[in-house]
Biopython code that builds the backbone (N, CA, C, O; Angstrom):
import numpy as np
from Bio.PDB.StructureBuilder import StructureBuilder

atoms = [
    (1, "UNK", "N", (8.918, 64.716, 45.674)),
    (1, "UNK", "CA", (7.603, 64.560, 45.096)),
    (1, "UNK", "C", (7.750, 64.000, 43.684)),
    (1, "UNK", "O", (8.607, 64.429, 42.911)),
    (2, "UNK", "N", (6.914, 63.057, 43.375)),
    (2, "UNK", "CA", (6.825, 62.501, 42.030)),
    (2, "UNK", "C", (5.373, 62.629, 41.602)),
    (2, "UNK", "O", (4.478, 61.998, 42.163)),
    (3, "UNK", "N", (5.165, 63.473, 40.583)),
    (3, "UNK", "CA", (3.791, 63.748, 40.181)),
    (3, "UNK", "C", (3.759, 64.065, 38.690)),
    (3, "UNK", "O", (4.678, 64.677, 38.146)),
    (4, "UNK", "N", (2.681, 63.634, 38.049)),
    (4, "UNK", "CA", (2.481, 63.923, 36.639)),
    (4, "UNK", "C", (1.132, 64.622, 36.478)),
    (4, "UNK", "O", (0.089, 64.093, 36.862)),
    (5, "UNK", "N", (1.179, 65.811, 35.907)),
    (5, "UNK", "CA", (-0.029, 66.546, 35.549)),
    (5, "UNK", "C", (-0.310, 66.204, 34.088)),
    (5, "UNK", "O", (0.510, 66.476, 33.211)),
    (6, "UNK", "N", (-1.453, 65.618, 33.839)),
    (6, "UNK", "CA", (-1.761, 65.117, 32.507)),
    (6, "UNK", "C", (-3.232, 65.317, 32.200)),
    (6, "UNK", "O", (-3.999, 65.777, 33.046)),
    (7, "UNK", "N", (-3.614, 64.970, 30.996)),
    (7, "UNK", "CA", (-5.008, 64.988, 30.587)),
    (7, "UNK", "C", (-5.375, 63.545, 30.260)),
    (7, "UNK", "O", (-4.825, 62.962, 29.325)),
    (8, "UNK", "N", (-6.292, 62.971, 31.018)),
    (8, "UNK", "CA", (-6.605, 61.543, 30.869)),
    (8, "UNK", "C", (-7.187, 61.211, 29.499)),
    (8, "UNK", "O", (-7.078, 60.074, 29.042)),
    (9, "UNK", "N", (-7.799, 62.181, 28.846)),
    (9, "UNK", "CA", (-8.380, 61.915, 27.530)),
    (9, "UNK", "C", (-7.380, 62.112, 26.388)),
    (9, "UNK", "O", (-7.736, 61.962, 25.219)),
    (10, "UNK", "N", (-6.152, 62.440, 26.717)),
    (10, "UNK", "CA", (-5.118, 62.691, 25.712)),
    (10, "UNK", "C", (-4.322, 61.412, 25.449)),
    (10, "UNK", "O", (-3.661, 60.888, 26.346)),
    (11, "UNK", "N", (-4.390, 60.920, 24.220)),
    (11, "UNK", "CA", (-3.676, 59.689, 23.872)),
    (11, "UNK", "C", (-2.167, 59.840, 24.047)),
    (11, "UNK", "O", (-1.496, 58.888, 24.448)),
    (12, "UNK", "N", (-1.634, 61.002, 23.758)),
    (12, "UNK", "CA", (-0.199, 61.229, 23.913)),
    (12, "UNK", "C", (0.203, 61.120, 25.381)),
    (12, "UNK", "O", (1.203, 60.480, 25.707)),
    (13, "UNK", "N", (-0.573, 61.740, 26.263)),
    (13, "UNK", "CA", (-0.285, 61.638, 27.701)),
    (13, "UNK", "C", (-0.358, 60.187, 28.163)),
    (13, "UNK", "O", (0.492, 59.732, 28.930)),
    (14, "UNK", "N", (-1.375, 59.457, 27.695)),
    (14, "UNK", "CA", (-1.531, 58.055, 28.077)),
    (14, "UNK", "C", (-0.328, 57.228, 27.614)),
    (14, "UNK", "O", (0.164, 56.369, 28.347)),
    (15, "UNK", "N", (0.139, 57.496, 26.390)),
    (15, "UNK", "CA", (1.296, 56.767, 25.856)),
    (15, "UNK", "C", (2.551, 57.068, 26.669)),
    (15, "UNK", "O", (3.320, 56.159, 26.979)),
    (16, "UNK", "N", (2.762, 58.332, 27.015)),
    (16, "UNK", "CA", (3.946, 58.719, 27.783)),
    (16, "UNK", "C", (3.918, 58.070, 29.163)),
    (16, "UNK", "O", (4.929, 57.540, 29.623)),
    (17, "UNK", "N", (2.772, 58.109, 29.817)),
    (17, "UNK", "CA", (2.652, 57.485, 31.144)),
    (17, "UNK", "C", (2.936, 55.992, 31.043)),
    (17, "UNK", "O", (3.605, 55.430, 31.911)),
    (18, "UNK", "N", (2.440, 55.351, 30.006)),
    (18, "UNK", "CA", (2.695, 53.930, 29.785)),
    (18, "UNK", "C", (4.182, 53.671, 29.538)),
    (18, "UNK", "O", (4.753, 52.724, 30.079)),
    (19, "UNK", "N", (4.803, 54.520, 28.716)),
    (19, "UNK", "CA", (6.228, 54.370, 28.403)),
    (19, "UNK", "C", (7.121, 54.524, 29.639)),
    (19, "UNK", "O", (8.194, 53.925, 29.713)),
    (20, "UNK", "N", (6.674, 55.325, 30.602)),
    (20, "UNK", "CA", (7.479, 55.544, 31.807)),
    (20, "UNK", "C", (7.512, 54.313, 32.706)),
    (20, "UNK", "O", (8.376, 54.200, 33.575)),
    (21, "UNK", "N", (6.572, 53.389, 32.501)),
    (21, "UNK", "CA", (6.491, 52.170, 33.300)),
    (21, "UNK", "C", (6.489, 52.501, 34.796)),
    (21, "UNK", "O", (7.373, 52.072, 35.537)),
    (22, "UNK", "N", (5.497, 53.260, 35.221)),
    (22, "UNK", "CA", (5.396, 53.726, 36.605)),
    (22, "UNK", "C", (5.213, 52.563, 37.571)),
    (22, "UNK", "O", (4.563, 51.564, 37.261)),
    (23, "UNK", "N", (5.804, 52.725, 38.745)),
    (23, "UNK", "CA", (5.765, 51.668, 39.768)),
    (23, "UNK", "C", (4.758, 51.959, 40.882)),
    (23, "UNK", "O", (4.780, 51.287, 41.914)),
    (24, "UNK", "N", (3.892, 52.926, 40.699)),
    (24, "UNK", "CA", (2.917, 53.244, 41.743)),
    (24, "UNK", "C", (3.411, 54.293, 42.720)),
    (24, "UNK", "O", (2.700, 54.639, 43.664)),
    (25, "UNK", "N", (4.622, 54.806, 42.512)),
    (25, "UNK", "CA", (5.171, 55.810, 43.415)),
    (25, "UNK", "C", (5.009, 57.224, 42.868)),
    (25, "UNK", "O", (5.587, 58.174, 43.395)),
    (26, "UNK", "N", (4.216, 57.353, 41.805)),
    (26, "UNK", "CA", (3.991, 58.641, 41.169)),
    (26, "UNK", "C", (2.504, 58.986, 41.240)),
    (26, "UNK", "O", (1.650, 58.182, 40.867)),
    (27, "UNK", "N", (2.210, 60.184, 41.720)),
    (27, "UNK", "CA", (0.827, 60.647, 41.781)),
    (27, "UNK", "C", (0.440, 61.211, 40.411)),
    (27, "UNK", "O", (1.195, 61.973, 39.807)),
    (28, "UNK", "N", (-0.729, 60.832, 39.938)),
    (28, "UNK", "CA", (-1.238, 61.346, 38.674)),
    (28, "UNK", "C", (-2.366, 62.331, 38.955)),
    (28, "UNK", "O", (-3.261, 62.052, 39.752)),
    (29, "UNK", "N", (-2.317, 63.480, 38.296)),
    (29, "UNK", "CA", (-3.393, 64.456, 38.446)),
    (29, "UNK", "C", (-3.921, 64.830, 37.074)),
    (29, "UNK", "O", (-3.197, 65.372, 36.239)),
    (30, "UNK", "N", (-5.190, 64.535, 36.855)),
    (30, "UNK", "CA", (-5.863, 64.882, 35.612)),
    (30, "UNK", "C", (-6.221, 66.368, 35.679)),
    (30, "UNK", "O", (-7.046, 66.777, 36.496)),
    (31, "UNK", "N", (-5.597, 67.168, 34.818)),
    (31, "UNK", "CA", (-5.789, 68.615, 34.886)),
    (31, "UNK", "C", (-7.197, 69.051, 34.480)),
    (31, "UNK", "O", (-7.605, 70.176, 34.769)),
    (32, "UNK", "N", (-7.935, 68.176, 33.818)),
    (32, "UNK", "CA", (-9.317, 68.515, 33.478)),
    (32, "UNK", "C", (-10.193, 68.419, 34.731)),
    (32, "UNK", "O", (-11.122, 69.208, 34.904)),
    (33, "UNK", "N", (-9.900, 67.465, 35.590)),
    (33, "UNK", "CA", (-10.655, 67.294, 36.832)),
    (33, "UNK", "C", (-10.219, 68.297, 37.893)),
    (33, "UNK", "O", (-11.045, 68.839, 38.627)),
    (34, "UNK", "N", (-8.913, 68.537, 37.964)),
    (34, "UNK", "CA", (-8.346, 69.460, 38.960)),
    (34, "UNK", "C", (-7.142, 70.149, 38.324)),
    (34, "UNK", "O", (-6.067, 69.562, 38.205)),
    (35, "UNK", "N", (-7.337, 71.395, 37.921)),
    (35, "UNK", "CA", (-6.267, 72.140, 37.266)),
    (35, "UNK", "C", (-5.087, 72.329, 38.226)),
    (35, "UNK", "O", (-5.233, 72.201, 39.442)),
    (36, "UNK", "N", (-3.950, 72.628, 37.671)),
    (36, "UNK", "CA", (-2.752, 72.857, 38.464)),
    (36, "UNK", "C", (-2.956, 74.077, 39.359)),
    (36, "UNK", "O", (-3.653, 75.016, 38.975)),
    (37, "UNK", "N", (-2.357, 74.070, 40.540)),
    (37, "UNK", "CA", (-2.500, 75.208, 41.438)),
    (37, "UNK", "C", (-1.379, 76.222, 41.179)),
    (37, "UNK", "O", (-0.362, 75.898, 40.566)),
    (38, "UNK", "N", (-1.581, 77.430, 41.647)),
    (38, "UNK", "CA", (-0.655, 78.526, 41.380)),
    (38, "UNK", "C", (0.743, 78.258, 41.937)),
    (38, "UNK", "O", (1.734, 78.548, 41.267)),
    (39, "UNK", "N", (0.839, 77.715, 43.141)),
    (39, "UNK", "CA", (2.147, 77.460, 43.749)),
    (39, "UNK", "C", (2.952, 76.458, 42.919)),
    (39, "UNK", "O", (4.152, 76.645, 42.717)),
    (40, "UNK", "N", (2.311, 75.417, 42.448)),
    (40, "UNK", "CA", (2.994, 74.418, 41.625)),
    (40, "UNK", "C", (3.401, 75.015, 40.285)),
    (40, "UNK", "O", (4.512, 74.781, 39.809)),
    (41, "UNK", "N", (2.510, 75.780, 39.680)),
    (41, "UNK", "CA", (2.831, 76.430, 38.413)),
    (41, "UNK", "C", (4.037, 77.362, 38.580)),
    (41, "UNK", "O", (4.917, 77.400, 37.721)),
    (42, "UNK", "N", (4.075, 78.107, 39.678)),
    (42, "UNK", "CA", (5.208, 79.001, 39.955)),
    (42, "UNK", "C", (6.499, 78.212, 40.126)),
    (42, "UNK", "O", (7.548, 78.621, 39.628)),
    (43, "UNK", "N", (6.428, 77.086, 40.828)),
    (43, "UNK", "CA", (7.606, 76.251, 41.054)),
    (43, "UNK", "C", (8.141, 75.702, 39.731)),
    (43, "UNK", "O", (9.350, 75.708, 39.498)),
    (44, "UNK", "N", (7.254, 75.235, 38.878)),
    (44, "UNK", "CA", (7.679, 74.693, 37.587)),
    (44, "UNK", "C", (8.267, 75.805, 36.724)),
    (44, "UNK", "O", (9.259, 75.598, 36.025)),
    (45, "UNK", "N", (7.659, 76.971, 36.776)),
    (45, "UNK", "CA", (8.172, 78.120, 36.024)),
    (45, "UNK", "C", (9.603, 78.450, 36.455)),
    (45, "UNK", "O", (10.446, 78.764, 35.615)),
    (46, "UNK", "N", (9.878, 78.382, 37.756)),
    (46, "UNK", "CA", (11.236, 78.653, 38.252)),
    (46, "UNK", "C", (12.233, 77.656, 37.676)),
    (46, "UNK", "O", (13.381, 78.010, 37.404)),
    (47, "UNK", "N", (11.806, 76.425, 37.491)),
    (47, "UNK", "CA", (12.693, 75.380, 36.957)),
    (47, "UNK", "C", (12.946, 75.554, 35.462)),
    (47, "UNK", "O", (14.057, 75.311, 34.991)),
    (48, "UNK", "N", (11.923, 75.973, 34.713)),
    (48, "UNK", "CA", (12.069, 76.049, 33.254)),
    (48, "UNK", "C", (12.357, 77.455, 32.735)),
    (48, "UNK", "O", (12.793, 77.613, 31.595)),
    (49, "UNK", "N", (12.120, 78.469, 33.551)),
    (49, "UNK", "CA", (12.515, 79.817, 33.174)),
    (49, "UNK", "C", (11.425, 80.785, 32.771)),
    (49, "UNK", "O", (11.614, 81.995, 32.895)),
    (50, "UNK", "N", (10.290, 80.299, 32.293)),
    (50, "UNK", "CA", (9.223, 81.234, 31.908)),
    (50, "UNK", "C", (7.876, 80.525, 31.873)),
    (50, "UNK", "O", (7.793, 79.304, 31.739)),
    (51, "UNK", "N", (6.828, 81.328, 31.999)),
    (51, "UNK", "CA", (5.475, 80.781, 31.861)),
    (51, "UNK", "C", (5.200, 80.444, 30.398)),
    (51, "UNK", "O", (4.464, 79.502, 30.101)),
    (52, "UNK", "N", (5.785, 81.205, 29.497)),
    (52, "UNK", "CA", (5.571, 80.950, 28.074)),
    (52, "UNK", "C", (6.023, 79.536, 27.698)),
    (52, "UNK", "O", (5.410, 78.894, 26.845)),
    (53, "UNK", "N", (7.099, 79.051, 28.337)),
    (53, "UNK", "CA", (7.596, 77.703, 28.054)),
    (53, "UNK", "C", (6.607, 76.628, 28.505)),
    (53, "UNK", "O", (6.686, 75.488, 28.047)),
    (54, "UNK", "N", (5.689, 76.974, 29.388)),
    (54, "UNK", "CA", (4.693, 76.032, 29.906)),
    (54, "UNK", "C", (3.364, 76.131, 29.166)),
    (54, "UNK", "O", (2.469, 75.313, 29.377)),
    (55, "UNK", "N", (3.238, 77.118, 28.314)),
    (55, "UNK", "CA", (1.978, 77.455, 27.656)),
    (55, "UNK", "C", (1.868, 76.738, 26.314)),
    (55, "UNK", "O", (2.798, 76.765, 25.509)),
    (56, "UNK", "N", (0.737, 76.106, 26.083)),
    (56, "UNK", "CA", (0.508, 75.401, 24.828)),
    (56, "UNK", "C", (-0.158, 76.324, 23.812)),
    (56, "UNK", "O", (-1.319, 76.705, 23.959)),
    (57, "UNK", "N", (0.599, 76.668, 22.789)),
    (57, "UNK", "CA", (0.045, 77.490, 21.722)),
    (57, "UNK", "C", (-0.704, 76.634, 20.707)),
    (57, "UNK", "O", (-1.246, 77.151, 19.730)),
    (58, "UNK", "N", (-0.734, 75.335, 20.938)),
    (58, "UNK", "CA", (-1.501, 74.421, 20.092)),
    (58, "UNK", "C", (-2.947, 74.294, 20.545)),
    (58, "UNK", "O", (-3.780, 73.747, 19.822)),
    (59, "UNK", "N", (-3.250, 74.796, 21.738)),
    (59, "UNK", "CA", (-4.612, 74.706, 22.270)),
    (59, "UNK", "C", (-5.590, 75.380, 21.303)),
    (59, "UNK", "O", (-5.315, 76.460, 20.780)),
    (60, "UNK", "N", (-6.713, 74.738, 21.077)),
    (60, "UNK", "CA", (-7.706, 75.281, 20.142)),
    (60, "UNK", "C", (-8.183, 76.662, 20.577)),
    (60, "UNK", "O", (-8.451, 77.522, 19.737)),
    (61, "UNK", "N", (-8.290, 76.875, 21.876)),
    (61, "UNK", "CA", (-8.757, 78.163, 22.390)),
    (61, "UNK", "C", (-7.752, 79.282, 22.148)),
    (61, "UNK", "O", (-8.122, 80.455, 22.162)),
    (62, "UNK", "N", (-6.498, 78.940, 21.927)),
    (62, "UNK", "CA", (-5.462, 79.950, 21.678)),
    (62, "UNK", "C", (-5.842, 80.798, 20.472)),
    (62, "UNK", "O", (-5.742, 82.024, 20.514)),
    (63, "UNK", "N", (-6.271, 80.157, 19.412)),
    (63, "UNK", "CA", (-6.683, 80.891, 18.203)),
    (63, "UNK", "C", (-8.116, 81.421, 18.340)),
    (63, "UNK", "O", (-8.398, 82.557, 17.958)),
    (64, "UNK", "N", (-9.012, 80.602, 18.880)),
    (64, "UNK", "CA", (-10.418, 81.016, 18.944)),
    (64, "UNK", "C", (-10.613, 82.246, 19.841)),
    (64, "UNK", "O", (-11.538, 83.029, 19.628)),
    (65, "UNK", "N", (-9.753, 82.412, 20.829)),
    (65, "UNK", "CA", (-9.832, 83.585, 21.705)),
    (65, "UNK", "C", (-9.015, 84.759, 21.155)),
    (65, "UNK", "O", (-9.002, 85.845, 21.734)),
    (66, "UNK", "N", (-8.337, 84.524, 20.032)),
    (66, "UNK", "CA", (-7.540, 85.588, 19.425)),
    (66, "UNK", "C", (-6.221, 85.863, 20.127)),
    (66, "UNK", "O", (-5.590, 86.894, 19.894)),
    (67, "UNK", "N", (-5.802, 84.937, 20.989)),
    (67, "UNK", "CA", (-4.560, 85.143, 21.742)),
    (67, "UNK", "C", (-3.343, 85.142, 20.824)),
    (67, "UNK", "O", (-2.326, 85.764, 21.130)),
    (68, "UNK", "N", (-3.452, 84.439, 19.691)),
    (68, "UNK", "CA", (-2.345, 84.375, 18.746)),
    (68, "UNK", "C", (-2.065, 85.743, 18.111)),
    (68, "UNK", "O", (-0.991, 85.958, 17.548)),
    (69, "UNK", "N", (-3.013, 86.649, 18.199)),
    (69, "UNK", "CA", (-2.837, 87.985, 17.631)),
    (69, "UNK", "C", (-2.459, 89.019, 18.686)),
    (69, "UNK", "O", (-2.314, 90.202, 18.381)),
    (70, "UNK", "N", (-2.301, 88.563, 19.931)),
    (70, "UNK", "CA", (-1.961, 89.473, 21.022)),
    (70, "UNK", "C", (-0.502, 89.279, 21.428)),
    (70, "UNK", "O", (0.090, 88.224, 21.198)),
    (71, "UNK", "N", (0.049, 90.301, 22.025)),
    (71, "UNK", "CA", (1.393, 90.216, 22.570)),
    (71, "UNK", "C", (1.248, 89.896, 24.062)),
    (71, "UNK", "O", (1.091, 90.800, 24.883)),
    (72, "UNK", "N", (1.301, 88.620, 24.400)),
    (72, "UNK", "CA", (1.038, 88.188, 25.771)),
    (72, "UNK", "C", (2.271, 88.377, 26.659)),
    (72, "UNK", "O", (3.403, 88.138, 26.239)),
    (73, "UNK", "N", (2.024, 88.808, 27.881)),
    (73, "UNK", "CA", (3.093, 88.951, 28.875)),
    (73, "UNK", "C", (3.188, 87.661, 29.689)),
    (73, "UNK", "O", (2.338, 86.780, 29.564)),
    (74, "UNK", "N", (4.209, 87.557, 30.508)),
    (74, "UNK", "CA", (4.344, 86.397, 31.400)),
    (74, "UNK", "C", (3.122, 86.295, 32.321)),
    (74, "UNK", "O", (2.635, 85.198, 32.594)),
    (75, "UNK", "N", (2.635, 87.440, 32.793)),
    (75, "UNK", "CA", (1.452, 87.450, 33.668)),
    (75, "UNK", "C", (0.228, 86.931, 32.917)),
    (75, "UNK", "O", (-0.612, 86.239, 33.492)),
    (76, "UNK", "N", (0.132, 87.270, 31.627)),
    (76, "UNK", "CA", (-0.989, 86.772, 30.819)),
    (76, "UNK", "C", (-0.920, 85.257, 30.671)),
    (76, "UNK", "O", (-1.924, 84.567, 30.850)),
    (77, "UNK", "N", (0.266, 84.738, 30.344)),
    (77, "UNK", "CA", (0.416, 83.286, 30.201)),
    (77, "UNK", "C", (-0.009, 82.580, 31.486)),
    (77, "UNK", "O", (-0.748, 81.597, 31.449)),
    (78, "UNK", "N", (0.460, 83.088, 32.611)),
    (78, "UNK", "CA", (0.128, 82.482, 33.903)),
    (78, "UNK", "C", (-1.379, 82.524, 34.135)),
    (78, "UNK", "O", (-1.982, 81.519, 34.512)),
    (79, "UNK", "N", (-1.976, 83.671, 33.912)),
    (79, "UNK", "CA", (-3.421, 83.845, 34.137)),
    (79, "UNK", "C", (-4.231, 82.849, 33.306)),
    (79, "UNK", "O", (-5.133, 82.190, 33.823)),
    (80, "UNK", "N", (-3.906, 82.746, 32.029)),
    (80, "UNK", "CA", (-4.662, 81.845, 31.157)),
    (80, "UNK", "C", (-4.476, 80.379, 31.555)),
    (80, "UNK", "O", (-5.433, 79.607, 31.500)),
    (81, "UNK", "N", (-3.286, 79.988, 31.947)),
    (81, "UNK", "CA", (-3.058, 78.598, 32.355)),
    (81, "UNK", "C", (-3.810, 78.259, 33.634)),
    (81, "UNK", "O", (-4.311, 77.143, 33.775)),
    (82, "UNK", "N", (-3.896, 79.195, 34.560)),
    (82, "UNK", "CA", (-4.625, 78.945, 35.805)),
    (82, "UNK", "C", (-6.137, 78.929, 35.576)),
    (82, "UNK", "O", (-6.871, 78.248, 36.293)),
    (83, "UNK", "N", (-6.597, 79.680, 34.578)),
    (83, "UNK", "CA", (-8.036, 79.731, 34.281)),
    (83, "UNK", "C", (-8.503, 78.536, 33.450)),
    (83, "UNK", "O", (-9.626, 78.065, 33.628)),
    (84, "UNK", "N", (-7.662, 78.046, 32.555)),
    (84, "UNK", "CA", (-8.085, 77.049, 31.576)),
    (84, "UNK", "C", (-6.997, 75.988, 31.383)),
    (84, "UNK", "O", (-5.906, 76.294, 30.900)),
    (85, "UNK", "N", (-7.291, 74.762, 31.754)),
    (85, "UNK", "CA", (-6.310, 73.673, 31.682)),
    (85, "UNK", "C", (-5.784, 73.425, 30.270)),
    (85, "UNK", "O", (-4.664, 72.941, 30.109)),
    (86, "UNK", "N", (-6.572, 73.748, 29.251)),
    (86, "UNK", "CA", (-6.139, 73.450, 27.881)),
    (86, "UNK", "C", (-4.899, 74.239, 27.476)),
    (86, "UNK", "O", (-4.236, 73.885, 26.501)),
    (87, "UNK", "N", (-4.579, 75.293, 28.203)),
    (87, "UNK", "CA", (-3.401, 76.087, 27.869)),
    (87, "UNK", "C", (-2.104, 75.516, 28.454)),
    (87, "UNK", "O", (-1.020, 76.030, 28.178)),
    (88, "UNK", "N", (-2.211, 74.467, 29.252)),
    (88, "UNK", "CA", (-1.006, 73.843, 29.814)),
    (88, "UNK", "C", (-0.377, 72.920, 28.780)),
    (88, "UNK", "O", (-1.044, 72.053, 28.217)),
    (89, "UNK", "N", (0.913, 73.118, 28.539)),
    (89, "UNK", "CA", (1.647, 72.177, 27.695)),
    (89, "UNK", "C", (1.720, 70.898, 28.517)),
    (89, "UNK", "O", (2.067, 70.952, 29.696)),
    (90, "UNK", "N", (1.410, 69.777, 27.942)),
    (90, "UNK", "CA", (1.353, 68.589, 28.782)),
    (90, "UNK", "C", (2.115, 67.418, 28.183)),
    (90, "UNK", "O", (2.367, 67.362, 26.980)),
    (91, "UNK", "N", (2.468, 66.500, 29.042)),
    (91, "UNK", "CA", (2.309, 66.498, 30.500)),
    (91, "UNK", "C", (3.399, 67.316, 31.197)),
    (91, "UNK", "O", (4.429, 67.640, 30.606)),
    (92, "UNK", "N", (3.145, 67.640, 32.467)),
    (92, "UNK", "CA", (4.166, 68.184, 33.367)),
    (92, "UNK", "C", (4.579, 66.998, 34.231)),
    (92, "UNK", "O", (3.740, 66.402, 34.906)),
    (93, "UNK", "N", (5.843, 66.658, 34.217)),
    (93, "UNK", "CA", (6.339, 65.538, 35.011)),
    (93, "UNK", "C", (7.311, 66.089, 36.051)),
    (93, "UNK", "O", (8.327, 66.691, 35.705)),
    (94, "UNK", "N", (6.992, 65.877, 37.318)),
    (94, "UNK", "CA", (7.856, 66.326, 38.407)),
    (94, "UNK", "C", (8.434, 65.086, 39.074)),
    (94, "UNK", "O", (7.700, 64.250, 39.601)),
    (95, "UNK", "N", (9.753, 64.979, 39.044)),
    (95, "UNK", "CA", (10.455, 63.872, 39.700)),
    (95, "UNK", "C", (11.462, 64.472, 40.661)),
    (95, "UNK", "O", (12.592, 64.791, 40.289)),
    (96, "UNK", "N", (11.031, 64.620, 41.903)),
    (96, "UNK", "CA", (11.835, 65.249, 42.951)),
    (96, "UNK", "C", (12.241, 66.659, 42.520)),
    (96, "UNK", "O", (11.388, 67.545, 42.458)),
    (97, "UNK", "N", (13.525, 66.888, 42.220)),
    (97, "UNK", "CA", (14.015, 68.226, 41.869)),
    (97, "UNK", "C", (13.976, 68.506, 40.373)),
    (97, "UNK", "O", (14.270, 69.624, 39.949)),
    (98, "UNK", "N", (13.622, 67.519, 39.574)),
    (98, "UNK", "CA", (13.623, 67.698, 38.131)),
    (98, "UNK", "C", (12.199, 67.853, 37.603)),
    (98, "UNK", "O", (11.254, 67.241, 38.101)),
    (99, "UNK", "N", (12.083, 68.693, 36.576)),
    (99, "UNK", "CA", (10.790, 68.941, 35.949)),
    (99, "UNK", "C", (10.933, 68.731, 34.446)),
    (99, "UNK", "O", (11.897, 69.184, 33.829)),
    (100, "UNK", "N", (9.959, 68.040, 33.871)),
    (100, "UNK", "CA", (9.945, 67.777, 32.433)),
    (100, "UNK", "C", (8.602, 68.252, 31.902)),
    (100, "UNK", "O", (7.552, 67.868, 32.418)),
    (101, "UNK", "N", (8.637, 69.089, 30.867)),
    (101, "UNK", "CA", (7.414, 69.700, 30.347)),
    (101, "UNK", "C", (7.262, 69.393, 28.868)),
    (101, "UNK", "O", (8.173, 69.611, 28.069)),
    (102, "UNK", "N", (6.094, 68.883, 28.525)),
    (102, "UNK", "CA", (5.786, 68.650, 27.124)),
    (102, "UNK", "C", (5.958, 67.206, 26.719)),
    (102, "UNK", "O", (6.248, 66.338, 27.542)),
    (103, "UNK", "N", (5.769, 66.964, 25.419)),
    (103, "UNK", "CA", (5.749, 65.588, 24.937)),
    (103, "UNK", "C", (6.748, 65.330, 23.821)),
    (103, "UNK", "O", (6.607, 64.364, 23.071)),
    (104, "UNK", "N", (7.760, 66.191, 23.706)),
    (104, "UNK", "CA", (8.770, 65.935, 22.679)),
    (104, "UNK", "C", (9.544, 64.673, 23.035)),
    (104, "UNK", "O", (9.671, 64.322, 24.208)),
    (105, "UNK", "N", (10.046, 64.010, 22.038)),
    (105, "UNK", "CA", (10.777, 62.763, 22.240)),
    (105, "UNK", "C", (11.948, 62.964, 23.216)),
    (105, "UNK", "O", (12.194, 62.124, 24.082)),
    (106, "UNK", "N", (12.653, 64.068, 23.067)),
    (106, "UNK", "CA", (13.804, 64.389, 23.916)),
    (106, "UNK", "C", (13.390, 64.529, 25.392)),
    (106, "UNK", "O", (14.056, 64.003, 26.284)),
    (107, "UNK", "N", (12.295, 65.238, 25.630)),
    (107, "UNK", "CA", (11.800, 65.448, 26.995)),
    (107, "UNK", "C", (11.340, 64.133, 27.604)),
    (107, "UNK", "O", (11.647, 63.844, 28.761)),
    (108, "UNK", "N", (10.612, 63.339, 26.844)),
    (108, "UNK", "CA", (10.100, 62.060, 27.347)),
    (108, "UNK", "C", (11.255, 61.112, 27.672)),
    (108, "UNK", "O", (11.228, 60.444, 28.706)),
    (109, "UNK", "N", (12.255, 61.046, 26.819)),
    (109, "UNK", "CA", (13.420, 60.192, 27.076)),
    (109, "UNK", "C", (14.166, 60.638, 28.330)),
    (109, "UNK", "O", (14.593, 59.804, 29.130)),
    (110, "UNK", "N", (14.325, 61.952, 28.505)),
    (110, "UNK", "CA", (15.010, 62.476, 29.692)),
    (110, "UNK", "C", (14.226, 62.144, 30.959)),
    (110, "UNK", "O", (14.813, 61.797, 31.983)),
    (111, "UNK", "N", (12.899, 62.252, 30.889)),
    (111, "UNK", "CA", (12.050, 61.917, 32.035)),
    (111, "UNK", "C", (12.142, 60.430, 32.371)),
    (111, "UNK", "O", (12.219, 60.046, 33.538)),
    (112, "UNK", "N", (12.134, 59.610, 31.336)),
    (112, "UNK", "CA", (12.215, 58.158, 31.531)),
    (112, "UNK", "C", (13.549, 57.786, 32.178)),
    (112, "UNK", "O", (13.596, 56.961, 33.090)),
    (113, "UNK", "N", (14.606, 58.389, 31.708)),
    (113, "UNK", "CA", (15.944, 58.130, 32.250)),
    (113, "UNK", "C", (16.011, 58.568, 33.725)),
    (113, "UNK", "O", (16.548, 57.849, 34.568)),
    (114, "UNK", "N", (15.463, 59.748, 34.025)),
    (114, "UNK", "CA", (15.474, 60.264, 35.400)),
    (114, "UNK", "C", (14.627, 59.393, 36.316)),
    (114, "UNK", "O", (14.997, 59.156, 37.466)),
    (115, "UNK", "N", (13.491, 58.915, 35.813)),
    (115, "UNK", "CA", (12.602, 58.095, 36.645)),
    (115, "UNK", "C", (13.214, 56.739, 36.946)),
    (115, "UNK", "O", (13.075, 56.223, 38.055)),
    (116, "UNK", "N", (13.885, 56.168, 35.974)),
    (116, "UNK", "CA", (14.463, 54.826, 36.155)),
    (116, "UNK", "C", (15.781, 54.851, 36.918)),
    (116, "UNK", "O", (16.295, 53.800, 37.299)),
    (117, "UNK", "N", (16.333, 56.038, 37.143)),
    (117, "UNK", "CA", (17.628, 56.140, 37.840)),
    (117, "UNK", "C", (17.486, 55.830, 39.311)),
    (117, "UNK", "O", (18.471, 55.868, 40.048)),
]
sb = StructureBuilder()
sb.init_structure("model")
sb.init_model(0)
sb.init_chain("A")
sb.init_seg("    ")
for serial, (resi, resn, name, xyz) in enumerate(atoms, 1):
    if name == "N":
        sb.init_residue(resn, " ", resi, " ")
    sb.init_atom(name, np.array(xyz, "f"), 0.0, 1.0, " ", f" {name:<3s}", serial, name[0])
structure = sb.get_structure()
């Protein structure tokens, strides 16, 4: 499976997708239109090690909901990500057995290298 979970209104996601130079063999899913499903979130969590690693603490709702003042468990991170797409660190890039999460330069370069291989 080759799939990218992204936010179409996010300039960073748009730039990363453009940088990957996709050949049409990758499915794009706008998480605002259709949030990630639980099975996929669980699979990505298994690859990266924790739900916290998938959770965006930069989301505006993180502070407005007071989550920054709470001690969140793995179950809490999962619950919030399934309820609200803004809590997903993005993009999530799935290329067969490899998963790339976030928009750091290192992650994007690794995804680009894996995709072009």
